[in-house]
C-alpha positions as CSV (number, residue, x, y, z in Angstrom):
1,M,114.7,179.9,-77.0
2,S,113.9,182.7,-79.4
3,D,110.3,181.4,-79.7
4,E,109.9,181.5,-75.9
5,R,111.1,185.1,-75.9
6,A,108.7,186.1,-78.6
7,H,105.9,184.4,-76.8
8,S,106.8,186.3,-73.5
9,V,107.0,189.6,-75.3
10,A,103.5,189.0,-76.9
11,I,102.0,188.1,-73.5
12,G,103.6,191.2,-71.9
13,G,102.3,193.5,-74.7
14,F,98.8,192.0,-74.3
15,I,98.9,192.6,-70.6
16,I,100.1,196.2,-71.0
17,G,97.4,196.9,-73.6
18,A,94.7,195.4,-71.3
19,L,96.0,197.6,-68.5
20,L,95.9,200.7,-70.7
21,I,92.3,199.9,-71.8
22,A,91.2,199.4,-68.2
23,L,92.9,202.6,-67.2
24,A,91.2,204.5,-70.1
25,T,87.8,203.0,-69.2
26,L,88.3,204.0,-65.5
27,L,89.2,207.5,-66.5
28,F,86.1,207.7,-68.8
29,V,83.8,206.5,-66.1
30,L,85.3,208.9,-63.6
31,G,85.2,211.8,-66.0
32,S,81.6,211.2,-67.0
33,G,80.6,211.2,-63.3
34,L,78.9,207.8,-63.5
35,G,80.9,206.8,-60.4
36,S,79.6,209.7,-58.3
37,D,76.3,210.2,-56.6
38,R,73.8,211.4,-59.2
39,T,70.1,212.3,-59.3
40,R,67.9,210.9,-62.1
41,V,65.4,213.5,-63.5
42,V,62.9,213.4,-66.3
43,M,61.7,216.2,-68.7
44,V,58.8,216.2,-71.1
45,F,59.0,218.2,-74.4
46,D,56.1,218.8,-76.8
47,S,58.4,219.6,-79.7
48,S,60.7,217.4,-81.7
49,V,64.0,216.3,-80.1
50,K,65.7,215.6,-83.4
51,G,69.4,216.3,-82.7
52,L,69.3,215.2,-79.1
53,S,71.0,212.0,-78.3
54,V,72.0,209.9,-75.2
55,G,75.1,211.5,-73.7
56,A,74.1,215.0,-74.7
57,P,75.1,217.5,-72.0
58,V,72.7,219.1,-69.5
59,T,73.9,222.6,-68.5
60,L,72.9,225.1,-65.9
61,R,73.9,228.7,-66.9
62,G,76.5,227.2,-69.2
63,V,78.0,224.8,-66.7
64,E,77.6,221.1,-67.4
65,I,76.0,219.4,-64.5
66,G,74.7,216.2,-66.1
67,Q,74.0,214.3,-69.3
68,V,71.0,212.7,-71.1
69,T,70.6,209.0,-70.3
70,G,67.4,208.1,-72.2
71,I,64.9,209.4,-74.7
72,N,61.5,207.8,-75.0
73,L,58.4,208.6,-77.1
74,L,55.1,208.5,-75.3
75,L,51.8,208.2,-77.1
76,D,48.5,209.3,-75.4
77,S,46.0,206.6,-76.5
78,N,43.1,208.9,-75.7
79,T,44.2,212.0,-77.6
80,A,46.8,210.5,-79.9
81,K,49.3,213.2,-78.7
82,L,53.0,212.5,-78.8
83,I,55.3,213.7,-76.1
84,M,59.1,213.3,-75.7
85,Q,60.3,212.0,-72.4
86,V,63.9,212.7,-71.8
87,E,65.8,211.2,-68.8
88,A,69.0,212.7,-67.5
89,D,71.4,212.2,-64.6
90,L,72.4,215.4,-62.7
91,S,75.3,215.8,-60.4
92,G,75.5,218.4,-57.7
93,E,79.3,218.3,-57.5
94,S,79.4,221.5,-59.7
95,I,76.9,223.3,-57.5
96,Q,78.0,224.7,-54.2
97,M,75.3,225.9,-51.8
98,T,75.9,228.6,-49.2
99,E,73.2,227.0,-47.0
100,Q,72.0,223.5,-47.0
101,P,68.4,223.4,-48.3
102,S,65.7,221.8,-46.2
103,V,64.6,219.7,-49.3
104,A,66.5,217.9,-52.0
105,L,68.7,220.1,-54.1
106,I,66.7,219.5,-57.4
107,D,63.4,220.2,-55.7
108,D,64.8,223.4,-54.2
109,L,66.0,224.5,-57.6
110,I,62.6,223.8,-59.2
111,G,60.9,225.8,-56.5
112,R,63.1,228.7,-57.4
113,G,62.0,228.6,-61.0
114,L,64.3,226.0,-62.6
115,R,63.1,225.2,-66.2
116,A,64.5,223.1,-69.0
117,Q,64.8,224.0,-72.7
118,L,66.3,222.4,-75.8
119,N,69.0,224.5,-77.5
120,L,71.5,224.0,-80.3
121,Q,75.0,223.0,-79.6
122,S,76.1,224.0,-83.1
123,L,74.4,225.3,-86.1
124,L,76.6,223.2,-88.3
125,T,75.9,219.8,-86.6
126,G,72.4,220.5,-85.5
127,L,73.0,218.7,-82.2
128,L,70.8,219.7,-79.3
129,Y,71.5,219.8,-75.6
130,V,69.3,220.5,-72.5
131,Q,69.7,223.9,-71.0
132,L,68.6,224.6,-67.5
133,D,67.9,228.1,-66.2
134,F,65.7,230.0,-63.8
135,H,62.4,231.4,-65.1
136,P,60.3,232.1,-62.0
137,E,57.8,234.0,-64.0
138,T,56.7,231.0,-66.0
139,P,54.0,228.6,-64.7
140,V,54.8,225.0,-63.6
141,A,53.4,222.7,-66.2
142,L,53.9,219.0,-65.4
143,P,52.3,216.4,-67.7
144,A,50.9,213.4,-66.1
145,I,53.4,210.6,-66.8
146,D,54.2,207.4,-64.9
147,T,57.7,207.9,-63.6
148,E,59.5,207.5,-60.3
149,Y,61.9,210.3,-61.0
150,T,61.7,214.0,-60.3
151,Q,60.1,215.9,-63.2
152,I,61.6,219.2,-64.2
153,P,59.1,221.6,-65.9
154,T,60.0,222.6,-69.5
155,I,59.4,225.7,-71.5
156,P,59.6,226.3,-75.3
157,T,62.4,228.4,-76.7
158,E,61.8,231.7,-78.5
159,L,62.3,229.9,-81.9
160,E,59.7,227.3,-80.9
161,R,57.3,230.0,-79.9
162,I,57.8,231.7,-83.3
163,V,57.3,228.4,-85.1
164,S,54.2,227.7,-83.1
165,Q,52.7,231.1,-84.0
166,I,53.6,230.6,-87.7
167,E,52.0,227.2,-87.7
168,G,48.8,228.8,-86.2
169,L,48.5,231.2,-89.2
170,D,46.0,230.4,-91.9
171,I,48.5,230.6,-94.8
172,A,45.8,229.7,-97.4
173,Q,43.5,232.6,-96.2
174,M,46.5,235.0,-96.2
175,A,47.4,233.9,-99.8
176,A,43.7,234.5,-100.8
177,D,43.7,237.9,-99.2
178,L,47.0,238.8,-100.9
179,Q,45.6,237.6,-104.3
180,S,42.4,239.7,-103.7
181,I,44.5,242.8,-102.8
182,A,46.7,242.3,-105.9
183,T,43.6,242.0,-108.1
184,N,42.1,245.2,-106.7
185,V,45.4,247.0,-107.1
186,N,45.7,245.8,-110.7
187,A,42.1,247.0,-111.4
188,F,42.8,250.4,-109.8
189,V,46.0,250.8,-111.9
190,Q,44.2,250.0,-115.1
191,Q,41.6,252.8,-114.5
192,A,41.8,255.9,-116.8
193,P,42.3,258.4,-113.9
194,F,45.3,256.5,-112.7
195,Q,46.7,256.2,-116.2
196,Q,46.2,260.0,-116.6
197,L,48.0,260.6,-113.3
198,P,51.6,260.8,-114.7
199,A,50.5,263.4,-117.2
200,D,48.7,265.4,-114.5
201,I,51.8,265.2,-112.3
202,G,53.9,266.4,-115.2
203,Q,51.6,269.4,-115.8
204,T,51.7,270.1,-112.1
205,L,55.5,270.1,-112.0
206,A,55.5,272.4,-115.1
207,S,53.1,274.8,-113.3
208,L,55.3,274.7,-110.2
209,R,58.4,275.5,-112.3
210,S,56.6,278.4,-114.0
211,L,55.4,279.7,-110.6
212,T,58.9,279.4,-109.2
213,A,60.3,281.4,-112.1
214,Q,57.6,284.0,-111.6
215,V,58.3,284.3,-107.9
216,E,62.1,284.5,-108.6
217,S,61.4,287.3,-111.2
218,T,59.1,289.1,-108.8
219,L,61.6,288.9,-106.0
220,S,64.4,290.1,-108.2
221,T,62.3,293.1,-109.3
222,A,60.8,293.9,-105.9
223,G,64.0,293.2,-104.0
224,P,65.4,296.8,-104.0
225,G,62.0,298.2,-103.1
226,I,61.7,295.7,-100.2
227,D,65.2,296.7,-99.1
228,R,64.1,300.4,-99.1
229,V,61.0,299.6,-97.2
230,L,63.0,297.6,-94.6
231,N,65.5,300.4,-94.3
232,N,62.7,303.0,-93.9
233,S,61.1,300.7,-91.3
234,N,64.3,300.5,-89.4
235,T,64.6,304.3,-89.5
236,L,61.0,304.7,-88.4
237,V,61.6,302.2,-85.5
238,S,64.8,304.0,-84.5
239,E,63.0,307.4,-84.5
240,A,60.1,305.9,-82.6
241,K,62.5,304.6,-80.0
242,N,64.1,308.1,-79.7
243,A,60.7,309.9,-79.5
244,L,59.1,307.4,-77.2
245,P,60.8,308.8,-74.0
246,R,59.7,312.4,-74.9
247,L,56.2,311.3,-75.6
248,T,56.0,309.4,-72.4
249,S,57.2,312.4,-70.5
250,L,54.7,314.6,-72.2
251,L,51.9,312.2,-71.5
252,E,52.9,312.1,-67.8
253,D,52.9,316.0,-67.7
254,N,49.4,316.1,-69.3
255,M,48.2,313.5,-67.0
256,N,49.4,315.5,-64.0
257,V,47.6,318.7,-65.4
258,L,44.5,316.7,-66.0
259,R,44.6,315.2,-62.5
260,S,45.0,318.7,-61.0
261,A,42.1,320.1,-63.1
262,T,40.0,317.2,-62.1
263,E,40.7,317.9,-58.4
264,R,39.8,321.6,-58.9
265,F,36.6,320.7,-60.8
266,E,35.6,318.3,-58.0
267,G,36.2,321.1,-55.5
268,T,34.1,323.6,-57.5
269,M,31.3,321.1,-57.8
270,G,31.4,320.6,-54.1
271,E,31.0,324.4,-53.6
272,I,28.1,324.5,-56.1
273,D,26.4,321.6,-54.3
274,G,26.7,323.6,-51.1
275,L,25.1,326.7,-52.8
276,V,22.2,324.9,-54.4
277,S,21.3,322.6,-51.6
278,A,17.7,323.1,-50.3
279,D,18.7,324.2,-46.8
280,S,21.4,326.6,-47.8
281,A,21.1,330.4,-47.1
282,T,21.7,331.3,-50.7
283,T,18.8,329.1,-51.8
284,Y,16.6,330.7,-49.1
285,R,17.5,334.3,-50.2
286,L,17.0,333.3,-53.8
287,N,13.5,332.0,-53.1
288,E,12.6,335.2,-51.2
289,A,13.8,337.3,-54.1
290,L,11.7,335.2,-56.5
291,R,8.6,335.7,-54.3
292,E,9.2,339.5,-54.2
293,L,9.6,339.5,-58.0
294,A,6.4,337.6,-58.3
295,L,4.6,340.2,-56.1
296,A,6.1,343.0,-58.1
297,G,5.0,341.3,-61.3
298,R,1.4,341.1,-60.1
299,A,1.5,344.8,-59.1
300,L,2.7,345.7,-62.5
301,Q,-0.1,343.6,-64.1
302,M,-2.7,345.4,-62.0
303,L,-1.2,348.8,-62.9
304,A,-1.3,348.0,-66.6
305,K,-4.9,346.9,-66.3
306,T,-5.9,350.1,-64.5
307,L,-4.1,352.3,-67.1
308,E,-5.9,350.3,-69.8
309,E,-9.3,351.0,-68.3
310,Q,-8.7,354.5,-66.9
311,P,-5.8,356.2,-68.8
312,E,-6.7,359.5,-67.2
313,S,-5.9,358.1,-63.8
314,L,-2.3,359.1,-64.4
315,L,-3.5,362.8,-64.2
316,R,-6.5,362.6,-61.9
317,G,-5.8,359.5,-59.9
318,K,-8.0,356.5,-59.6
319,S,-11.8,357.1,-59.8
320,E,-14.0,356.3,-56.9
321,N,-15.7,353.5,-58.9
322,S,-12.4,351.9,-59.4
323,Q,-11.7,352.2,-55.8
């Protein structure tokens, strides 16, 4: 009887455990979204996908919308170039559209600039996840791969760009250039002028100290005189300010007198112009007087000549011969 009870209890426990396992499996499946309608997409990355594993989340602006379902390594037999093909299932349950797009949701998002990047989940674990975001300014680069799924364009992260630029640097040439620079600097340092430079700097500093002391001594000696000059200058400026109005008034009075004298002079010159003009009466009378003076002068000359030749003509009058 007791054995039958123990057997029944074992069977019951086994059944309950199986139900619990089935329930947990169902919850896992429902929670992972595998039981909902999903879209399979593929992404191609040029860089290493170390740290990315199947089941890694795929997020859009931080919201998980899918998970990685497969990672494949593709080798181009012509160029021997390796690319990483990552497959993922995306669910649109977390994305609500205000309007129903005319094309499939994923195609509509790609047309709006949807791009995929690899990012770290944690610096400690080094695990990667796929981050989706919109970068409409980036070109659409789709490698030619044989797949039936929609391909989402990928772009490198900032860290990948920096690493790519560093890998493109010629480290050996940079090291050689640095070695050459170090050699030239060492040779320059060993030259006599450079070795003498500290002593020259010391002498220059000593000269500057001496000059500073001399300037300080000169300023202390000339300080009172400078103060007196400044005080006299202030006094002179003050007196000039006081005398300036009087000087201005005096200048204005003199200018008025000068202006009046100029006007009178201009009037006098006008009168003189009227007197000495060719058609004025004064000029005519002056010309007549000059002619009469000329006639009188000739008469005097003739009288002088007659007296010279016949002095007695003053007593007897002119002779008949002279007549």
